[in-house]
One Martini backbone bead per residue (centre of mass of N, CA, C, O) as a GRO file, in nm:
protein
  358
    1UNK     BB    1   0.093   0.044   0.028
    2UNK     BB    2   0.078   0.348  -0.139
    3UNK     BB    3   0.068   0.671  -0.014
    4UNK     BB    4   0.047   0.934  -0.239
    5UNK     BB    5  -0.119   1.152  -0.048
    6UNK     BB    6  -0.265   1.389   0.143
    7UNK     BB    7  -0.539   1.399  -0.027
    8UNK     BB    8  -0.598   1.092   0.006
    9UNK     BB    9  -0.619   1.097   0.307
   10UNK     BB   10  -0.849   1.297   0.352
   11UNK     BB   11  -1.054   1.146   0.188
   12UNK     BB   12  -1.053   0.891   0.366
   13UNK     BB   13  -1.146   1.030   0.624
   14UNK     BB   14  -1.418   1.146   0.511
   15UNK     BB   15  -1.519   0.841   0.429
   16UNK     BB   16  -1.423   0.629   0.645
   17UNK     BB   17  -1.144   0.455   0.510
   18UNK     BB   18  -0.961   0.387   0.732
   19UNK     BB   19  -0.763   0.171   0.835
   20UNK     BB   20  -0.732  -0.052   1.063
   21UNK     BB   21  -0.561  -0.157   1.305
   22UNK     BB   22  -0.340  -0.374   1.368
   23UNK     BB   23  -0.267  -0.632   1.524
   24UNK     BB   24  -0.049  -0.694   1.776
   25UNK     BB   25  -0.029  -1.003   1.674
   26UNK     BB   26   0.206  -1.087   1.465
   27UNK     BB   27   0.331  -1.265   1.252
   28UNK     BB   28   0.653  -1.375   1.203
   29UNK     BB   29   0.622  -1.361   0.884
   30UNK     BB   30   0.583  -1.071   0.880
   31UNK     BB   31   0.663  -0.785   0.761
   32UNK     BB   32   0.807  -0.493   0.797
   33UNK     BB   33   0.668  -0.174   0.865
   34UNK     BB   34   0.737   0.122   0.674
   35UNK     BB   35   0.735   0.478   0.707
   36UNK     BB   36   0.676   0.778   0.512
   37UNK     BB   37   0.738   1.139   0.512
   38UNK     BB   38   0.678   1.386   0.263
   39UNK     BB   39   0.700   1.710   0.145
   40UNK     BB   40   0.692   1.614  -0.153
   41UNK     BB   41   0.715   1.505  -0.443
   42UNK     BB   42   0.857   1.218  -0.606
   43UNK     BB   43   0.885   1.427  -0.874
   44UNK     BB   44   1.108   1.662  -0.797
   45UNK     BB   45   1.424   1.579  -0.850
   46UNK     BB   46   1.518   1.577  -0.540
   47UNK     BB   47   1.461   1.528  -0.215
   48UNK     BB   48   1.225   1.333  -0.244
   49UNK     BB   49   1.336   1.150  -0.455
   50UNK     BB   50   1.586   1.059  -0.291
   51UNK     BB   51   1.431   0.919  -0.059
   52UNK     BB   52   1.273   0.723  -0.247
   53UNK     BB   53   1.520   0.584  -0.360
   54UNK     BB   54   1.611   0.479  -0.063
   55UNK     BB   55   1.347   0.310  -0.020
   56UNK     BB   56   1.386   0.124  -0.262
   57UNK     BB   57   1.654   0.010  -0.189
   58UNK     BB   58   1.565  -0.121   0.073
   59UNK     BB   59   1.354  -0.308  -0.037
   60UNK     BB   60   1.557  -0.467  -0.234
   61UNK     BB   61   1.762  -0.558  -0.004
   62UNK     BB   62   1.482  -0.656   0.185
   63UNK     BB   63   1.334  -0.876   0.042
   64UNK     BB   64   1.044  -0.998   0.226
   65UNK     BB   65   1.107  -0.818   0.517
   66UNK     BB   66   0.957  -0.561   0.376
   67UNK     BB   67   0.753  -0.265   0.391
   68UNK     BB   68   0.693   0.048   0.205
   69UNK     BB   69   0.545   0.363   0.292
   70UNK     BB   70   0.376   0.670   0.174
   71UNK     BB   71   0.360   1.031   0.212
   72UNK     BB   72   0.292   1.302   0.019
   73UNK     BB   73   0.258   1.638   0.060
   74UNK     BB   74   0.350   1.734   0.360
   75UNK     BB   75   0.304   1.965   0.587
   76UNK     BB   76   0.482   2.177   0.824
   77UNK     BB   77   0.241   2.113   1.027
   78UNK     BB   78  -0.018   2.002   1.225
   79UNK     BB   79  -0.120   1.814   0.976
   80UNK     BB   80   0.099   1.585   1.025
   81UNK     BB   81   0.005   1.429   1.276
   82UNK     BB   82  -0.238   1.239   1.159
   83UNK     BB   83  -0.039   1.102   0.948
   84UNK     BB   84   0.159   0.979   1.137
   85UNK     BB   85  -0.050   0.832   1.310
   86UNK     BB   86  -0.161   0.652   1.087
   87UNK     BB   87   0.086   0.487   1.041
   88UNK     BB   88   0.087   0.369   1.329
   89UNK     BB   89  -0.197   0.241   1.320
   90UNK     BB   90  -0.103   0.049   1.049
   91UNK     BB   91   0.180  -0.092   1.166
   92UNK     BB   92   0.422   0.090   1.171
   93UNK     BB   93   0.741   0.056   1.341
   94UNK     BB   94   0.882   0.252   1.124
   95UNK     BB   95   0.938   0.617   1.104
   96UNK     BB   96   1.001   0.850   0.851
   97UNK     BB   97   1.092   1.198   0.876
   98UNK     BB   98   1.207   1.416   0.591
   99UNK     BB   99   1.186   1.698   0.762
  100UNK     BB  100   1.238   1.958   0.971
  101UNK     BB  101   0.921   2.047   1.011
  102UNK     BB  102   0.877   1.742   1.185
  103UNK     BB  103   0.970   1.751   1.473
  104UNK     BB  104   0.744   1.795   1.675
  105UNK     BB  105   0.549   1.601   1.560
  106UNK     BB  106   0.717   1.354   1.615
  107UNK     BB  107   0.735   1.374   1.922
  108UNK     BB  108   0.426   1.373   1.979
  109UNK     BB  109   0.363   1.089   1.847
  110UNK     BB  110   0.568   0.924   2.010
  111UNK     BB  111   0.427   0.953   2.292
  112UNK     BB  112   0.178   0.777   2.188
  113UNK     BB  113   0.406   0.558   2.055
  114UNK     BB  114   0.648   0.376   2.233
  115UNK     BB  115   0.654   0.109   2.030
  116UNK     BB  116   0.763   0.311   1.817
  117UNK     BB  117   0.979   0.402   1.556
  118UNK     BB  118   1.167   0.713   1.508
  119UNK     BB  119   1.287   0.933   1.228
  120UNK     BB  120   1.455   1.244   1.197
  121UNK     BB  121   1.534   1.480   0.943
  122UNK     BB  122   1.751   1.736   1.055
  123UNK     BB  123   1.731   1.717   1.353
  124UNK     BB  124   1.745   1.742   1.754
  125UNK     BB  125   1.513   1.578   1.868
  126UNK     BB  126   1.473   1.335   2.143
  127UNK     BB  127   1.405   0.989   2.226
  128UNK     BB  128   1.362   0.669   2.306
  129UNK     BB  129   1.184   0.661   2.002
  130UNK     BB  130   1.406   0.895   1.884
  131UNK     BB  131   1.578   0.972   1.600
  132UNK     BB  132   1.849   1.110   1.401
  133UNK     BB  133   1.925   1.239   1.067
  134UNK     BB  134   2.200   1.324   0.839
  135UNK     BB  135   2.380   1.529   0.605
  136UNK     BB  136   2.685   1.654   0.468
  137UNK     BB  137   2.618   1.898   0.253
  138UNK     BB  138   2.864   2.087   0.291
  139UNK     BB  139   3.067   1.922   0.138
  140UNK     BB  140   2.940   1.976  -0.142
  141UNK     BB  141   2.955   2.291  -0.134
  142UNK     BB  142   3.265   2.298  -0.138
  143UNK     BB  143   3.289   2.192  -0.417
  144UNK     BB  144   3.121   2.402  -0.562
  145UNK     BB  145   3.287   2.648  -0.463
  146UNK     BB  146   3.547   2.576  -0.600
  147UNK     BB  147   3.434   2.597  -0.877
  148UNK     BB  148   3.314   2.876  -0.866
  149UNK     BB  149   3.583   3.028  -0.806
  150UNK     BB  150   3.708   2.924  -1.097
  151UNK     BB  151   3.448   3.020  -1.303
  152UNK     BB  152   3.432   3.302  -1.215
  153UNK     BB  153   3.433   3.633  -1.356
  154UNK     BB  154   3.278   3.843  -1.152
  155UNK     BB  155   3.289   3.749  -0.836
  156UNK     BB  156   2.965   3.668  -0.844
  157UNK     BB  157   2.771   3.468  -0.664
  158UNK     BB  158   2.494   3.231  -0.600
  159UNK     BB  159   2.207   3.178  -0.367
  160UNK     BB  160   1.958   2.941  -0.306
  161UNK     BB  161   1.728   2.960  -0.050
  162UNK     BB  162   1.506   2.876   0.199
  163UNK     BB  163   1.598   2.859   0.515
  164UNK     BB  164   1.710   2.976   0.830
  165UNK     BB  165   1.899   2.710   0.885
  166UNK     BB  166   2.171   2.529   0.949
  167UNK     BB  167   2.179   2.363   0.690
  168UNK     BB  168   2.186   2.620   0.503
  169UNK     BB  169   2.399   2.796   0.627
  170UNK     BB  170   2.629   2.602   0.589
  171UNK     BB  171   2.617   2.598   0.281
  172UNK     BB  172   2.672   2.901   0.229
  173UNK     BB  173   2.953   2.903   0.378
  174UNK     BB  174   3.096   2.671   0.218
  175UNK     BB  175   3.069   2.798  -0.060
  176UNK     BB  176   3.217   3.052   0.007
  177UNK     BB  177   3.487   2.967   0.116
  178UNK     BB  178   3.574   2.787  -0.112
  179UNK     BB  179   3.582   3.016  -0.310
  180UNK     BB  180   3.779   3.214  -0.158
  181UNK     BB  181   4.017   3.012  -0.179
  182UNK     BB  182   4.043   3.094  -0.496
  183UNK     BB  183   3.880   3.390  -0.445
  184UNK     BB  184   3.893   3.637  -0.205
  185UNK     BB  185   3.669   3.838  -0.370
  186UNK     BB  186   3.437   3.681  -0.329
  187UNK     BB  187   3.078   3.695  -0.368
  188UNK     BB  188   2.745   3.630  -0.211
  189UNK     BB  189   2.428   3.592  -0.329
  190UNK     BB  190   2.128   3.603  -0.129
  191UNK     BB  191   1.819   3.397  -0.143
  192UNK     BB  192   1.528   3.367   0.040
  193UNK     BB  193   1.185   3.182   0.010
  194UNK     BB  194   1.036   3.009   0.233
  195UNK     BB  195   1.105   2.724   0.072
  196UNK     BB  196   1.152   2.406  -0.055
  197UNK     BB  197   0.891   2.407  -0.269
  198UNK     BB  198   0.883   2.657  -0.541
  199UNK     BB  199   0.915   2.704  -0.862
  200UNK     BB  200   0.842   2.997  -0.894
  201UNK     BB  201   1.019   3.120  -0.685
  202UNK     BB  202   1.283   3.009  -0.785
  203UNK     BB  203   1.292   3.129  -1.050
  204UNK     BB  204   1.280   3.423  -0.967
  205UNK     BB  205   1.544   3.423  -0.793
  206UNK     BB  206   1.736   3.356  -1.022
  207UNK     BB  207   1.673   3.588  -1.199
  208UNK     BB  208   1.786   3.793  -0.989
  209UNK     BB  209   2.069   3.691  -0.964
  210UNK     BB  210   2.142   3.734  -1.259
  211UNK     BB  211   2.074   4.046  -1.251
  212UNK     BB  212   2.317   4.074  -1.019
  213UNK     BB  213   2.577   3.901  -1.170
  214UNK     BB  214   2.555   3.611  -1.148
  215UNK     BB  215   2.757   3.318  -1.282
  216UNK     BB  216   2.703   3.141  -1.026
  217UNK     BB  217   2.459   2.881  -0.906
  218UNK     BB  218   2.318   2.782  -0.609
  219UNK     BB  219   2.109   2.528  -0.416
  220UNK     BB  220   1.837   2.497  -0.138
  221UNK     BB  221   1.622   2.339  -0.338
  222UNK     BB  222   1.405   2.107  -0.497
  223UNK     BB  223   1.383   2.218  -0.779
  224UNK     BB  224   1.474   2.276  -1.136
  225UNK     BB  225   1.373   2.571  -1.212
  226UNK     BB  226   1.656   2.722  -1.177
  227UNK     BB  227   1.808   2.570  -1.397
  228UNK     BB  228   1.629   2.657  -1.637
  229UNK     BB  229   1.721   2.947  -1.613
  230UNK     BB  230   2.020   2.903  -1.653
  231UNK     BB  231   2.004   2.788  -1.928
  232UNK     BB  232   1.865   3.051  -2.049
  233UNK     BB  233   2.107   3.244  -1.921
  234UNK     BB  234   2.391   3.119  -1.915
  235UNK     BB  235   2.432   2.976  -1.618
  236UNK     BB  236   2.598   2.851  -1.387
  237UNK     BB  237   2.526   2.529  -1.213
  238UNK     BB  238   2.350   2.334  -0.951
  239UNK     BB  239   2.243   2.054  -0.826
  240UNK     BB  240   1.980   1.919  -0.606
  241UNK     BB  241   1.993   1.578  -0.470
  242UNK     BB  242   2.033   1.559  -0.801
  243UNK     BB  243   2.067   1.494  -1.118
  244UNK     BB  244   1.987   1.789  -1.331
  245UNK     BB  245   2.087   1.786  -1.634
  246UNK     BB  246   1.826   1.760  -1.802
  247UNK     BB  247   1.755   2.083  -1.733
  248UNK     BB  248   2.097   2.167  -1.771
  249UNK     BB  249   2.310   2.044  -1.996
  250UNK     BB  250   2.504   2.309  -2.016
  251UNK     BB  251   2.512   2.442  -1.697
  252UNK     BB  252   2.555   2.197  -1.533
  253UNK     BB  253   2.852   2.112  -1.353
  254UNK     BB  254   2.696   1.976  -1.103
  255UNK     BB  255   2.599   1.753  -0.821
  256UNK     BB  256   2.411   1.683  -0.537
  257UNK     BB  257   2.383   1.358  -0.400
  258UNK     BB  258   2.128   1.188  -0.238
  259UNK     BB  259   2.219   0.892  -0.039
  260UNK     BB  260   1.990   0.687   0.153
  261UNK     BB  261   2.004   0.384   0.141
  262UNK     BB  262   2.231   0.294   0.349
  263UNK     BB  263   2.077   0.403   0.595
  264UNK     BB  264   1.797   0.255   0.565
  265UNK     BB  265   1.918  -0.024   0.580
  266UNK     BB  266   2.049  -0.008   0.863
  267UNK     BB  267   1.784   0.060   1.029
  268UNK     BB  268   1.624  -0.186   0.944
  269UNK     BB  269   1.804  -0.404   1.034
  270UNK     BB  270   1.795  -0.318   1.336
  271UNK     BB  271   1.500  -0.398   1.359
  272UNK     BB  272   1.529  -0.699   1.272
  273UNK     BB  273   1.760  -0.772   1.508
  274UNK     BB  274   1.712  -0.565   1.769
  275UNK     BB  275   1.937  -0.295   1.758
  276UNK     BB  276   1.767  -0.054   1.798
  277UNK     BB  277   1.871   0.287   1.837
  278UNK     BB  278   1.891   0.606   1.921
  279UNK     BB  279   2.016   0.841   1.696
  280UNK     BB  280   2.293   1.079   1.568
  281UNK     BB  281   2.322   1.106   1.248
  282UNK     BB  282   2.621   1.201   1.039
  283UNK     BB  283   2.667   1.184   0.722
  284UNK     BB  284   2.877   1.146   0.405
  285UNK     BB  285   3.126   1.087   0.199
  286UNK     BB  286   3.245   0.845   0.341
  287UNK     BB  287   2.943   0.694   0.359
  288UNK     BB  288   2.780   0.774   0.082
  289UNK     BB  289   2.554   1.034   0.101
  290UNK     BB  290   2.762   1.218  -0.051
  291UNK     BB  291   2.749   1.294  -0.414
  292UNK     BB  292   2.917   1.361  -0.707
  293UNK     BB  293   2.858   1.435  -1.001
  294UNK     BB  294   2.905   1.451  -1.315
  295UNK     BB  295   3.100   1.647  -1.507
  296UNK     BB  296   3.119   1.886  -1.693
  297UNK     BB  297   3.293   1.922  -1.994
  298UNK     BB  298   3.355   2.243  -1.936
  299UNK     BB  299   3.559   2.151  -1.723
  300UNK     BB  300   3.856   2.196  -1.640
  301UNK     BB  301   4.113   2.016  -1.517
  302UNK     BB  302   4.186   2.200  -1.272
  303UNK     BB  303   3.906   2.196  -1.150
  304UNK     BB  304   3.867   1.893  -1.116
  305UNK     BB  305   4.116   1.857  -0.933
  306UNK     BB  306   4.010   2.044  -0.700
  307UNK     BB  307   3.760   1.894  -0.639
  308UNK     BB  308   3.891   1.611  -0.581
  309UNK     BB  309   4.051   1.707  -0.341
  310UNK     BB  310   3.815   1.768  -0.157
  311UNK     BB  311   3.687   1.488  -0.157
  312UNK     BB  312   3.923   1.348  -0.042
  313UNK     BB  313   3.962   1.518   0.215
  314UNK     BB  314   3.700   1.434   0.344
  315UNK     BB  315   3.741   1.124   0.355
  316UNK     BB  316   4.040   1.153   0.519
  317UNK     BB  317   4.049   1.438   0.690
  318UNK     BB  318   4.231   1.694   0.555
  319UNK     BB  319   3.947   1.844   0.515
  320UNK     BB  320   3.812   2.175   0.607
  321UNK     BB  321   3.618   2.452   0.562
  322UNK     BB  322   3.597   2.490   0.897
  323UNK     BB  323   3.871   2.633   0.905
  324UNK     BB  324   4.073   2.844   1.042
  325UNK     BB  325   3.995   3.162   0.978
  326UNK     BB  326   3.669   3.280   1.081
  327UNK     BB  327   3.433   3.527   0.981
  328UNK     BB  328   3.187   3.732   1.002
  329UNK     BB  329   3.013   3.994   0.891
  330UNK     BB  330   3.134   4.183   1.143
  331UNK     BB  331   3.434   4.046   1.207
  332UNK     BB  332   3.413   3.809   1.372
  333UNK     BB  333   3.550   3.549   1.543
  334UNK     BB  334   3.458   3.203   1.514
  335UNK     BB  335   3.739   3.070   1.402
  336UNK     BB  336   4.033   3.016   1.475
  337UNK     BB  337   4.344   2.972   1.399
  338UNK     BB  338   4.396   2.618   1.384
  339UNK     BB  339   4.092   2.559   1.383
  340UNK     BB  340   3.789   2.358   1.427
  341UNK     BB  341   3.476   2.314   1.397
  342UNK     BB  342   3.224   2.202   1.570
  343UNK     BB  343   2.960   2.012   1.528
  344UNK     BB  344   2.782   2.162   1.753
  345UNK     BB  345   2.827   2.446   1.605
  346UNK     BB  346   2.718   2.369   1.312
  347UNK     BB  347   2.424   2.266   1.407
  348UNK     BB  348   2.374   2.602   1.503
  349UNK     BB  349   2.398   2.779   1.274
  350UNK     BB  350   2.324   3.152   1.231
  351UNK     BB  351   2.564   3.258   1.050
  352UNK     BB  352   2.767   3.466   0.835
  353UNK     BB  353   3.006   3.512   0.627
  354UNK     BB  354   3.228   3.689   0.467
  355UNK     BB  355   3.058   3.774   0.160
  356UNK     BB  356   2.773   3.778   0.232
  357UNK     BB  357   2.470   3.884   0.049
  358UNK     BB  358   2.126   3.962   0.167
   0.00000   0.00000   0.00000
C-alpha cells in the first residue's frame, strides 16, 4: 500500500475509509512495515525524489522482509500530526519523517506510540523511541564552491536558499568559504524564499540572482526550476539532491546527490535484528550519503582536479572548509586560526561568513 498523497489521505478520512489498526500480535512471518512522510512530490527530482530512491533501495535490499509505504506532499505544520499518527495506527513499526519542519510533530506522535520507532531527518530533538539523521551536505557545497570560485568571471556568485536553518546556513557558508579559497574577492548574493519546494518562487529568485550579476548559482531548494532559468540565461549552476543535468544539460556543472539508501538499509536491518537504538547520525562523503555527480564537459582539467582534491580531503579527513580563521559578516572571529569548528557548533550555525550579501 503506497499512500500517494496527503490529498488521498484526507479524502479517506472524510469517507471514513481509514484502514483499522493492525492486530498487535502479528505473525512471525509478517514483513516489517516501514512508513515515510515526504515534504514534496516523489517526482520533484530533488529532495523527496532522493529519499524515495533510498526507500526503494532499502526495499530491494531487504526483499521479502519489509514493506514500505509513504505519504507525499505533507505540510510542515500541525496537519502532519494525524498523518504520522495514521502510519503508526496502520502497523508501521518504524517511521521516517524526512524534513526539518516535522520535528515537533514527530516528537508529539512518538509520545503517544512508545512502542513504535521514529527517525527524523535534519532535526535535533530526541526521545527513547526517536532518533535523528542528517547528511553532511556542506561537504558537497564546498566542492561546488571550489568550482564556482574558479569558474566565476564576475567574482559574484549566487545562492538560492529555502529557510535560515543551520542546514542551509552551513551550505551557504561552505560554498562561500570554498570559493574564497580560490578567489579571496568572491562575494555571494543570497536569496531566501521561505520554502523548500516552490518552482515559481525558485525560478523568480534565480532570475533576480542572474540580474544581480551572479555568473555561478547554487541552490538549496528542491525543484529544477532554477536550473531551467540558468540554462536559458547561460549561467553556470549546480543540481540539488540529484543529478538535474536533464534540465540544464549545458550549464549544470555538477550536482550534490543525496544517497539515502545505505542509511535506510542499516536502520531497518537494526529493527529486524532487534538492535535499533535512537541515534544522532550525521553521515557524509566518507559513508557515501553525499555524492558528486559527473562533471560537465566544460569544466577545465585544473578545476576538476581541485574539486577532486576537496572530495578526497573530506573522505580522508585532511580537508575541512570550516577550519579557521573564519569571521562572520560583522568581522567577529568565529573560528580561530589553526582550529576546526566543532560539529556541535556547526549544527546550530545561524550566522553568515564575510562575503555573503543577503
